[in-house]
N, C-alpha and C positions, 0 to 999 in steps of 0.2 A: 499813234493817234493820241495816247494819253500823256505824251511827253510835253505837249503844249498846254498852256493855261486854258485856251479855248476848248481843247479836247477833254481836259479834266472837268471843266465846268459842264460840258455837254454830258459827260458820263454821270456826274453828280445829279444833274437835272433828270437824266433817264432813270436813275435809281429812285429819286424822289417821286417821279411820276409813276413808276412801277409800284412803289409802296402804296401810293394813293389809289391806283387802279385796283390793286389786290384788296385793299380794305373796302373800297366802294362796292365791288362786286359781291362781297359777302354782307356788308352792313346795310346797304339799301333795302334788300328784302327784309332784313330783321327789323328795320325801322318802319317799313310800310305796313307789314302784316303784324298787327298787335292785337291782343285780346281786348274786347270791349271798345274798340275804336273802329268806326266805319271805314271801309275801304271801297274805292271805286274799281270798276272792271279794269281800267288801265293800270292801276296800282298792282292789282293781283297779277295781271299779265306780265308786267315788268318784273315783279318779284319772282315769278316762276321762271321767266326767261333767264334772269341773272342767276337764280339758284341752279338751273340746269347747266349753265356755262361756267359757273364759278370754279369747279374742280380743275377744269382745263386752264382757265385764265390764271388762277393762282399758281398752278404748277409751272406754266410758262414764265410767269413773272419771277418765281423763285429761281428757276434755272437760268434765266437771263441775268438776274442780279448776281447770282453765284459766278457766272462767267465774267461779268463786269468786275466783280470784286477780285477775282483771280488775275485778270489783266491789269487792274490798277494796283495790285498789291506791291509790286516792286517799285513803282513810282511813288508810293506813299511812304516817304522816308521818316516821317514823324509818327510816334506811337499813337497819338490821338487820331490820326487819319486811318491807321490800320484798325483801331478800335471802332471807329465810325463805320468802316466797311463791314466788320463782323457784326456790329449791332444792327446795321441796315438789313443784313441777311437774316439775322435772328428775328427781326420784327416781321419779316414776311412769313415766318413759320406759323404765326397765329392765323392769318387768313387761309393759309394752306390747310391747316387742320380744321378750321371752322367751316370751310367749304365742303368738307366731307361729313359734316354733322347734319342731323335733321332737327334744326332749331324750331321748326314749326311744331314738331311733336313735343318739344320741351314746353312750349307755350300752351298747347292744346293736348294735354296728357289724356289719352283715352282711358275709359274705365274698362278694364279687361275682364274682371270678374265681378259682375253686378250681383248684389245680394237680393234675395227674395224674402218677402214677408207677406202674409195674408193682408188684404186691405184693412181688415179690422185691427190688425196689429201695427199698422204703419203710422205710429204716433208722430213721426218726424214730418208727415205730410199734413198740412192744415186743410180745413174744409174749403178755404178759398184758394189754395195753391193749384196752379195749373199743372197738369200732367200730360205726357205724350203716351198714348196707348197704342199697342200693337197686338193684333190677333192673327195667329197663323195656326192652322190645324187644330182649332178649338182650344188652343192655349192663349191666355190673355196675360199681358204684362203692361205695366205703366211705369214710366220714368218721370220723376219730378223735373219740371222745366228748370227749376232753380239749380239742380245738380247739372243738368245738361248745359245750362248757360255758362257754367264754369268749365266743364270738361269738354263740351261740344260733341263728344263722340262716345258711344257705348258699343263695345263689341260684345255680342250676346248670341244666345241660341234660343229661339222661340219655336215651339212646335217642331223640334228636331231640325230646324233650318238655321244656319248661321245668318245673323243680320248685323247691320251697322245702323244704329239709331243716332241721328245727329240733329242739332238745333242751332 
């Protein structure tokens, strides 16, 4: 199949489309879900669908491209063609790795250990600053909305109950 010019062109096209698909499945969610940028329901659904399928898709693309590279290797008589095959395979390793990362957590780093101070000592909170308050089992805490707007998530324990405060 790869002995003809048409066969080689189809294989190169398959490699290029595979690389594009691998990058698309991991980069579209990263471009759609951005901090401080409004998202639609459809964008969030597409992002999470692609995020869920990206490990499988990128693995299949990498395996397929590796098989194509092996089959094309003997027909690639010039050094630059073999180099291009190796580079194409190496390029697919980035989406393969990225699909297994939680880039949403990179963007929205949760506060895992929130610090407490008495309201009278909270000099970092202005009189006009908004806070989100939580009361559980007679324990009261407040989180400045300014901090929540950046981190989006606080993992905490209030009234001996684990909570997730989000904004």
